[in-house]
C-alpha positions as CSV (number, residue, x, y, z in Angstrom):
1,M,0.0,0.0,0.0
2,E,2.8,2.4,0.9
3,K,4.5,1.7,-2.5
4,I,1.3,2.6,-4.3
5,L,0.9,5.9,-2.3
6,Y,4.6,6.7,-3.0
7,A,4.1,6.1,-6.7
8,V,1.0,8.3,-6.8
9,L,2.9,11.0,-4.9
10,V,5.9,10.9,-7.3
11,L,3.6,11.1,-10.3
12,A,1.7,14.1,-8.8
13,V,5.0,15.9,-8.1
14,M,6.3,15.2,-11.6
15,G,3.0,16.4,-13.1
16,A,3.2,19.6,-11.1
17,V,6.8,20.2,-12.2
18,F,6.2,19.5,-15.8
19,G,3.0,21.6,-15.7
20,G,5.0,24.5,-14.3
21,V,7.7,24.1,-16.9
22,L,5.1,24.1,-19.7
23,A,3.4,27.2,-18.3
24,V,6.7,29.1,-18.1
25,A,7.7,27.9,-21.6
26,S,4.3,29.0,-23.0
27,R,5.0,32.5,-21.8
28,V,8.6,32.6,-22.8
29,F,8.1,31.2,-26.3
30,A,4.6,32.6,-26.9
31,V,4.1,34.0,-30.4
32,K,2.4,37.4,-30.0
33,T,-0.6,37.8,-32.2
34,D,-1.3,41.2,-33.6
35,E,-4.6,42.3,-32.2
36,R,-5.6,43.6,-35.6
37,L,-5.5,40.2,-37.1
38,P,-8.9,38.9,-35.9
39,K,-10.4,42.2,-36.8
40,L,-9.1,42.0,-40.3
41,V,-10.3,38.4,-40.7
42,E,-13.7,39.5,-39.4
43,A,-13.8,42.2,-42.1
44,L,-13.3,39.6,-44.8
45,P,-16.2,37.5,-46.1
46,G,-14.6,34.2,-45.1
47,A,-14.9,32.7,-48.5
48,N,-11.3,31.5,-48.6
49,C,-11.6,31.5,-52.4
50,G,-8.0,32.4,-53.0
51,G,-8.9,35.2,-55.4
52,C,-6.5,37.6,-53.4
53,G,-3.6,35.3,-54.2
54,F,-3.3,33.9,-50.7
55,A,-4.3,30.5,-49.2
56,G,-7.3,32.0,-47.3
57,C,-8.7,35.0,-45.6
58,Q,-6.5,34.7,-42.5
59,A,-3.4,34.4,-44.7
60,Y,-4.4,37.5,-46.6
61,A,-5.1,39.4,-43.4
62,Q,-1.7,38.5,-42.0
63,A,0.0,39.6,-45.3
64,V,-1.7,43.0,-45.0
65,I,-0.3,43.3,-41.4
66,D,3.1,42.3,-42.6
67,G,3.1,44.8,-45.4
68,K,3.2,42.1,-48.0
69,A,-0.2,42.7,-49.5
70,E,-2.4,45.8,-50.2
71,I,-5.9,46.3,-48.9
72,G,-8.4,45.8,-51.7
73,L,-7.4,42.5,-53.0
74,C,-10.4,40.7,-51.7
75,A,-12.7,40.4,-54.7
76,A,-15.4,38.6,-52.8
77,G,-15.6,41.3,-50.1
78,G,-15.3,44.2,-52.6
79,Q,-15.6,47.8,-51.5
80,E,-17.2,46.9,-48.1
81,A,-14.3,44.7,-47.0
82,A,-11.7,47.2,-48.2
83,K,-13.5,49.9,-46.2
84,K,-13.5,47.8,-43.0
85,M,-9.9,46.7,-43.4
86,S,-8.8,50.3,-44.0
87,A,-10.5,51.3,-40.7
88,V,-8.7,48.5,-38.8
89,M,-5.4,49.5,-40.3
90,G,-6.0,53.2,-39.7
91,V,-5.5,54.2,-43.3
92,E,-7.6,56.0,-45.9
93,A,-10.1,53.7,-47.5
94,V,-9.2,52.5,-51.0
95,E,-11.5,52.4,-53.9
96,V,-12.1,49.0,-55.3
97,E,-13.3,48.5,-58.9
98,R,-15.5,45.5,-59.0
99,K,-14.4,43.0,-61.7
100,V,-16.2,39.8,-62.8
101,A,-15.4,36.9,-65.1
102,M,-16.5,36.8,-68.7
103,V,-16.4,33.9,-71.1
104,K,-15.1,35.0,-74.5
105,C,-17.3,32.5,-76.4
106,R,-20.9,32.5,-77.4
107,G,-20.8,29.7,-80.1
108,Q,-23.6,27.6,-79.0
109,N,-23.6,25.7,-82.3
110,H,-19.9,25.4,-83.1
111,L,-19.1,22.1,-84.8
112,S,-17.2,19.2,-83.3
113,K,-14.2,17.5,-84.9
114,A,-14.3,14.5,-82.5
115,R,-16.5,12.7,-80.1
116,Y,-15.6,12.8,-76.4
117,E,-17.2,10.3,-73.9
118,G,-14.8,10.7,-71.0
119,I,-15.3,12.4,-67.6
120,S,-17.1,15.7,-67.7
121,D,-13.9,17.8,-67.4
122,C,-12.6,20.3,-69.9
123,R,-9.0,19.6,-69.0
124,S,-9.4,15.9,-69.7
125,A,-11.3,16.7,-73.0
126,M,-8.3,18.7,-74.2
127,F,-6.4,15.5,-74.8
128,V,-8.7,14.7,-77.7
129,T,-6.9,15.6,-80.9
130,G,-4.6,17.9,-78.8
131,N,-7.1,20.8,-78.4
132,G,-10.4,19.2,-77.5
133,P,-13.3,18.0,-79.5
134,S,-14.5,21.4,-80.6
135,A,-13.7,22.3,-84.2
136,C,-13.2,25.9,-83.1
137,P,-9.7,26.2,-81.7
138,S,-10.8,28.7,-79.1
139,G,-14.3,27.6,-78.4
140,C,-15.7,26.7,-75.0
141,L,-15.7,22.9,-74.5
142,G,-18.7,23.1,-72.2
143,F,-17.8,20.3,-69.8
144,G,-18.1,22.5,-66.7
145,T,-14.7,22.5,-65.1
146,C,-15.2,26.2,-64.4
147,T,-18.6,25.4,-62.9
148,T,-17.0,23.0,-60.5
149,A,-14.3,25.5,-59.5
150,C,-16.8,28.3,-58.7
151,K,-17.8,28.5,-55.0
152,F,-20.5,31.1,-55.6
153,D,-22.7,29.4,-58.1
154,A,-21.9,32.2,-60.6
155,I,-21.0,30.2,-63.7
156,H,-23.0,27.5,-65.5
157,V,-22.9,25.7,-68.8
158,V,-25.9,26.9,-70.9
159,N,-26.5,25.3,-74.3
160,G,-23.0,23.9,-74.3
161,V,-21.2,27.2,-73.4
162,A,-20.2,28.5,-70.0
163,R,-22.0,31.7,-69.0
164,V,-21.3,33.9,-66.0
165,D,-24.0,35.5,-63.8
166,A,-22.3,38.8,-63.1
167,D,-24.5,39.6,-60.1
168,K,-23.3,36.4,-58.3
169,C,-19.7,36.6,-59.5
170,T,-17.3,37.8,-56.8
171,G,-14.3,38.1,-59.1
172,C,-12.2,35.4,-57.5
173,F,-11.4,34.1,-61.0
174,Q,-11.0,30.5,-60.0
175,C,-12.9,29.7,-63.1
176,M,-10.3,31.5,-65.1
177,E,-7.5,29.5,-63.5
178,V,-8.9,26.2,-64.5
179,C,-10.1,27.0,-68.0
180,P,-7.7,25.1,-70.3
181,K,-8.7,27.2,-73.3
182,G,-7.9,30.5,-71.5
183,I,-11.0,32.1,-72.7
184,I,-12.3,33.4,-69.4
185,I,-11.1,36.9,-68.7
186,P,-11.8,39.7,-66.1
187,V,-13.9,42.6,-67.0
188,T,-15.3,45.6,-65.1
189,Y,-18.7,44.8,-63.6
190,H,-20.3,47.7,-65.4
191,T,-18.9,46.9,-68.8
192,D,-21.7,47.3,-71.4
193,I,-20.0,46.3,-74.6
194,V,-18.6,42.8,-74.8
195,I,-17.1,40.8,-77.6
196,A,-17.5,37.2,-76.6
197,C,-15.2,35.5,-79.1
198,S,-11.5,34.3,-78.9
199,N,-11.1,32.9,-82.4
200,H,-8.3,34.4,-84.5
201,D,-8.9,32.3,-87.6
202,R,-9.8,33.9,-90.8
203,G,-13.4,34.7,-91.4
204,A,-13.9,31.9,-94.0
205,N,-12.6,29.3,-91.5
206,T,-14.6,30.7,-88.6
207,R,-17.9,30.5,-90.6
208,K,-17.3,26.8,-91.2
209,V,-17.1,25.9,-87.5
210,C,-19.2,28.5,-85.6
211,D,-22.4,30.4,-86.3
212,I,-21.5,33.5,-84.3
213,G,-17.7,33.8,-84.3
214,C,-16.0,37.0,-85.3
215,V,-15.1,37.1,-89.0
216,G,-12.9,40.2,-88.9
217,C,-15.2,42.2,-91.2
218,H,-14.1,45.6,-89.8
219,L,-17.6,47.0,-89.8
220,C,-17.4,47.7,-86.0
221,E,-14.1,49.3,-86.4
222,K,-15.3,51.6,-89.2
223,Q,-18.4,52.6,-87.2
224,C,-16.6,53.5,-84.0
225,E,-15.9,57.3,-83.7
226,F,-13.7,56.9,-80.7
227,D,-11.0,54.6,-82.0
228,A,-12.0,52.1,-79.3
229,I,-12.4,49.0,-81.4
230,H,-10.0,47.4,-83.9
231,V,-9.7,44.1,-85.6
232,I,-6.4,42.6,-84.5
233,N,-5.3,39.3,-86.0
234,N,-8.8,38.6,-87.3
235,L,-10.6,39.3,-84.0
236,A,-12.4,42.5,-83.0
237,T,-10.9,43.9,-79.7
238,I,-12.1,46.7,-77.5
239,D,-9.9,49.3,-75.8
240,Y,-12.1,50.0,-72.8
241,S,-10.1,53.1,-71.9
242,K,-11.5,54.7,-75.1
243,C,-14.9,53.0,-75.3
244,V,-17.9,55.2,-74.3
245,S,-20.5,52.4,-74.6
246,C,-22.3,54.1,-77.5
247,G,-23.3,50.7,-78.9
248,R,-22.7,51.5,-82.5
249,C,-20.4,48.5,-83.0
250,A,-23.0,46.2,-81.6
251,A,-25.6,47.6,-83.9
252,V,-23.6,46.9,-87.1
253,C,-22.1,43.5,-86.2
254,P,-23.5,41.1,-88.9
255,R,-22.8,38.1,-86.6
256,H,-24.6,39.7,-83.6
257,L,-21.5,38.8,-81.7
258,I,-21.0,42.1,-79.9
259,S,-23.2,42.4,-76.9
260,D,-24.5,45.7,-75.6
261,S,-26.3,45.6,-72.2
262,N,-27.8,49.0,-73.1
263,L,-28.7,48.3,-76.7
264,R,-30.6,51.2,-78.2
265,T,-33.1,51.0,-81.1
266,D,-33.0,54.7,-81.9
267,M,-29.3,54.8,-82.8
268,D,-28.3,56.8,-85.8
269,V,-26.0,54.2,-87.3
270,V,-24.1,55.2,-90.5
271,P,-23.7,52.3,-93.0
272,A,-20.0,51.4,-93.3
273,M,-19.9,52.0,-97.1
274,Q,-20.9,55.6,-96.5
275,R,-18.1,56.4,-94.1
């Protein structure tokens, strides 16, 4: 009995000693946490989408404290998150321009050059004939890899082509990262004029594989009075720093490829041959 009591006593003393050592060590080697960190994390949406370029919201918040990242990189939180973070850091609030993803393809009826029956993944489908089963070299494959990557239910495949719901899109651009065709790009949320095509083939070839692809006819270029749209390498391209969203290019596009969210019916469009 005495031996048992002695053993218990020894264990109790050892436990107390080790506990004391651990308590001292925890204070000596404690890593001090900046009191601003939890406040910054709280200011963020908690999506952990990686759109800021960091592993998650806490990693981004820590980078801001360490001076390794700027405020305003959180696409999901937008202006509201930037405002709160600026207040925590005691700096002037930054202006954040909201950007969303846009799929540069509308070819719902583009032809196929091969049949793919594998898993529903665009990256896997790319192994078919080296560039996917679509006859258009830049056409959306429509197997939904971007849809799987989106955490905000903002992109879906509609009639074989990925489409973005701009109101749901937070601008994390995870869809852009996984698209093997590279046809998803960032645009300003309030962008009115959009050219949803990525094909640089000549017009004759484009007509063979897609019912809506840009054919490089230059009508939009000739109609623009602001030098904002040019056909470069057979594809119409907009310089948004010059574009005033007048919509004339959309009105004359024979392929109805150029989208205008504010399309007007009273526009005084001058036929290209009269210019």
